[in-house]
N, C-alpha and C positions, 0 to 999 in steps of 0.2 A: 503493498501500499501506499508508504514511503519511498520509492522511488518511479509508482508513479505521480505520487504530487510533485515531485521534483523535475520528473518530468515533461507533466503540467504547466508548472511553472512557469521551465527552461523553455515549452514552448510558446505561452502567452507573454515571456521579457522577447525572445525573436519577434514573434507578430507585430508588437507592438510598436517596436522596434524600426520594421519593418515599413507599417503606418508614416511614424513620425519622418521618417526619411524622406520618404517621398512630399507629406508636406513642407517640407525643410528643403526641398532640392528647386532648380532653374535648371532644368530639363532640355529646356528647344528655344529657337525663338520664341520671343513673346512670352515667354513662360510659363506655371502648367496650367492656365484656361488662355494660352491661344491670346490674351489681351495687353498685355505689357500690366497689369495687374496683381503687383503680389500680394500675397497671403498675411493680413493685417495681424503686427508686432508692437508692441511698443521700445523694443530694446532699440529695434530701424533708427540710428540717432540721426539728424537735420547739420547735424555743421563739425567741420572735417580741413585736414590743410598737413603738412607735413608733418606739423610738430603734435599733433590733437589727431584721434581719432585712429589713427592708422596701424593698423594690430598685426601688420605685414603687409610687408613688398618684397618682389622676385622682380628680376630681370626676364624679358621676354625677349631670345634669338628671333635675329627677323622682326617682321612690317605682316602686318593684318588690321583689321578692322573688324573682324570678325565679333563680338562679343563672347564672354565666357563663361561655359556652363558650369554646372554644379552641382550633384549626382555624385553619393552616399561619399565616399571617402573626401574624391578628387574636385577638383576643378578644371577646365578644362579646353583648350579655343586652337584656334586652326592658326598659323603664322607661316610664313611668303623672305625666304631669302634669298636677294637679286644678287646677291653675289656668289655663290655655289646654285645658283636656278633650282634652290628645291622647295619642295609644298610638305610640311608639316602637321601634327598634333605633338604638343605640348599639355604636359601633365604635371599638375602643381597639391602636396600634398593641402588639402580645406583642410585642417587644423593648426599644421604649422607653417605655411609660405612655403615648402623647398618641393627642388625639382623630387617627381616622382618617377617623369619617366617621358624620354622625349626620341618620338617614330617620326624617321624621313618615310612618304609615301609616295614621292615622285622627284628627278632630279631632271631635268630638263623639259625639255614643251613649252615652254612661259611664252604667251600669246606676245609678236612682237610689239602689238599698240596696246595700250592701255590708257583711259583715263587717270590725269596726274593725280587726281583723289579718289583713283579706286588700291587697290592692292591684286597680290596673284595670292589676295587669303580672307576673302569678304564673307563667304556664309560664315553662317555662324550651326554649329554639331548643334545632333539632335540625340537623344538617348532614351532609355524604356528602362530606363536603369538597370538594363544587364547587357548594355553593349553601347557603343559609341556609332555612329552611322558619318559621313565627312566628303564633302561632295568637293571639287575642285576643280576650275578650266586646267586642262595640261591636252596639249594633242590636237588640239581643234577639236576639243570633245571633253565632256565632263563625264570623270567622273566618281566612281563613287564606293567606295568601300567603307568596308563594317570592320570594328576591332573591339575586343576586348575591353574593359577596363582597369585593363595590366600592361594596355597599348600594343599584344600580340597582330597580324593582323587575321581575320578568319575569312574573306570572300573580297575579291572588287574586283568591277567592271566597269565598263564602257560604257554610257547608258545610252547616247547619242550628240550626236553634231554638236559644237559653238565655234561658229566662225562665219561671224555678223560681217557684212564688207560698205555695209552703211555707215554705220557708227561702234567702230574696234574701238568701245572703251572699258569691255574686260566684263568681267561674270560678278554677279551679285548672288541671285535668287538660297535662301538656305534651305535646305534639308524638311518635309512633312513628314515626322509617323499618323497612320492613323492603322488605327489594328493591326494585323502581318502584315502592312508594306509599310516598308521609306516611298516618300511620292518627291518623286522631280522635273523643276518646270526649267523646258531652253526657252526661251522667249528672244528669235530674232526669223532673219526672213525664211531659216526653213523647222524654227525652229516646234515645240513637241512639249507636251507634258499626260506623266509614266510613270508608274510605281510598282518598285521589284520589293518581290517576295522577303522581308528581314532573315529569315531562314538559309537562305543560297545565294541571294538576288538574282532572282528570274524577274522575269517580265509578268508582273499580271494584270497589266492592261497597257497601253496606249494610247493617246488623243494627239493626229497634228495640230497642231499653232503655224498655220502659218498665214503673217504677212509682209507686205516693206519697212514693216515697223519694225525695232529692239526695244526690249523695257527690262527690269533689273526685279522686279516684281518679287516675293514670295509668297508660294499659295496659304492657305488661311482654313482653317476646319472651322467651323460652329452648329450651331441651333436654330437658326430665323426660322420665323417663316413657318413653325411646327415640325419642318425637319433640316436633317442634316445636311452640312451646305456645300464646297467646297470653295470656296471664291479670291478672283484674278484681278487686275487690276490693268493698266495698256494696252498697249496697243490700240487707239483709240476705242477701248471698252473697257464694260467692265461685266465679266463673267458668271454665271454659277454653274459649276461639276459637281454631276454624281463621285463622291469621295471615293463609292463600291468599285466604280465603274470606269469609269472616267465620260460619263455622257453628258453633252452641254443637255441642261433645265433649263437654264434663260440667259440671255443675254442681252442687254443693251447699247449700238453703235452709237457712236460720235457722244460719249460718254466720258469724262473726265480730258488725259492728253494721250498721243503718241508714246511717250516713255514716264512710263512711274516707277519709283527703286520704294513708298514703304505695301508696308499689308493689309491693306482693309482690315476694318473696327467696323460693327456693330450693337444698335440698341433696338429694343421690341422689336417691330416685325422691317426694323431698317437696316439698308449697310450703306459705309458712307467709303469715298475713295480719291483721292490725290494727287494728282501730279505736273504737275511744272514746264515739261518739251513739249511742245515747243506755242504753251499758250496757260494759262496760269487757268487752276479751277480743280474749286471741291465738290464735290457732287454728293446727293444722296437720292435710293434708291430704294422703291418697297423691291423684297423677295417674297413676292407671294409668286409668281412670274407673272403678273402684272406690267410689268419693262413702269410698269411710273417711277417718271422720275420728280420727286418733292420738291426740289430746290439745287437749286446750285446758285456760286457765287466767285469770285475775281481771286483768293486767299492759293497761296501755294505754296502745301507741306509736299514738294520732292524728292528731297527725298527722302525726309523721315515717315518712321507712321503717328496716324494721330492717337491719340486719349477715348473714348469711348467709357462715360460715366452717371448715372444719374441722369437721365434725360438731357446732357450735354457734349458732348464734343469740346475738346480741347488740343489745341497746335502747338508749336515748340517751330514757325517757320527756317526755310533758308534763311534768313536776311535775319533773323533772331527777334520775332515778333512772338510773342503768347498771345494767342486767343482765346475765346470758347464764344462758340452759338450752340444755339437752343440746337437739337437734334430732330424737333419734329417738324419746326419752318425755318430751322438756316439762322433764323430772326440773331444777328450780336451782339452778344451780353457787356467784350469789352476789349480792350487791345489794349498792349504793353510791354514796347521794343524791352527788351533785358538786351542782346546784343547781339553781334555774331560775326561768322558768318556758324549753320548749322549743319551738319548730317546727323549725328542720335536723334533716333527716336528718345519720347518722355517718358516714363514707371510713373507706378502712382502708388502708392504707400499710405494706408494710415489717409486716408483721401486726400497727403500733400502728392506733387507733380515735383519729379525728379528730372531736369533737365538741364543736359550737357549740352555746351555750343564746344567749340572747331578749337578753341585756345583754351582749350584746359577747365575751362568755371563751369560750378554744376550751381546752378540755382533750384531753393524746394522754395516753392506757396500753393497757397490750399486751390486744391477741385472745386472750387468754387460760384456761383455765375452771376454774387455781390461782388463784384470786383475784383482788383489779382493785390492780390494780401500776401509780398514777402515774410519768407523765415529765417533764409540765410542764402547766402550767396559764398561757395565757396573755392580751392584754387587745389591743384593739382599737375604739373607739370604743366607746360607752354602746350600741351592740343592732346586733343581726345577729338578719336570718328566712332567710335563700337561705344552699345548702347549703353546702361551701366542694368548691372545682377544683380538682385536685391529678394532676397530667399534666409532665413535660418537665423536672423539677430544680423544680420551681412549686408554692406555691399561690395559687388568687387569693381571695380575700376581697372581701362585695358587705359593707361595717357604714357605720353610722349616727353620726352623733354630732344630741345636738340632740333635742325635740319640737319637736311643731306642728311652726306660720310655719319653727320654729329651724333646724330637722330638716336635717338633708344628709348625703344619699348619699357614701357613698368608696368604689372601688372598688380595693384594699390588692393586689400582689405579692411576695413573701415568697420569699424562696430566700437562701442565699447571695451575699455577693460576693465 
């Protein structure tokens, strides 16, 4: 009887730990709910500096714009070294900030051209808590690799091509996990949306996305208008797909712009997208298949994703202007110029928005329609392009110091000591 009780206690302890880990991780782009809203945690700090609330920091080899993900006992991100022409995954011990492992996946094969603000390691990793899934653009194609949490390669495949001729600005979309599949998008002239089995990398389904436009947005799956929908903007349209088989549910042409970078958000039965090339537009569409465009405006969140929260849309656009619109009709609530330029997306936790610009400044302000209410303004390093990650009582920030060959990236862990 005693051994049975002991076993039961151990089983419950392990089950509780597994559940807690899932709640305190940040395993994919846009976080646990796909909306860049973190689980509320009163221990999350609002102010920091090099001398305040930095629990640990570690140099990152190479350069990248991917956000760190946090899974179990590691923090992991993608990076690329332009001198050695390598693309790799770098993992850090979550508790101590020491290097756990560094796995090079590709050597050579870099695109001949890319935008000066892009990198060869911009997609964020995805994890189901058991493995890591990573995409790189290499040798004019998208490579998808599955790694163990120890950095061992389980399989690696070529998903399809990515060789744009119109705009050679590089690749950006992050992989998306749904059920037993990894979903990958390649939005160029001969593009595709495709799913691959997590177990072995075999193709589950493929949908063409052929157009004369090139776009950079990551797909997202959400439940909206009573059903699960895979949302994707760009290519001068907003589209909804069935995430189980890739079939088109609906699309609205002449919505947003030719190119978008942000991931779509949703509120009630509305979905929202924004773009910035060649025109400026933010658009709200009813997701019930009616194709109704509920409202449009001329605000531009090109590189960033927006936030949808309690009936309002919050954005921190390219020019460093924080905005708030009412979700149901697009009514402007307030606008505040903070400072740009901006590439990272805002993150929300405890009713506060954390918004970082390219100069390494992070503003913290209230998510409220009743005017801009600043809480703190924080500086680390001299630049930042990656979206912050907030989970488990900590904030993970990918910042850098210096320029050109002297530029050095650092991963910071910020929290209460």
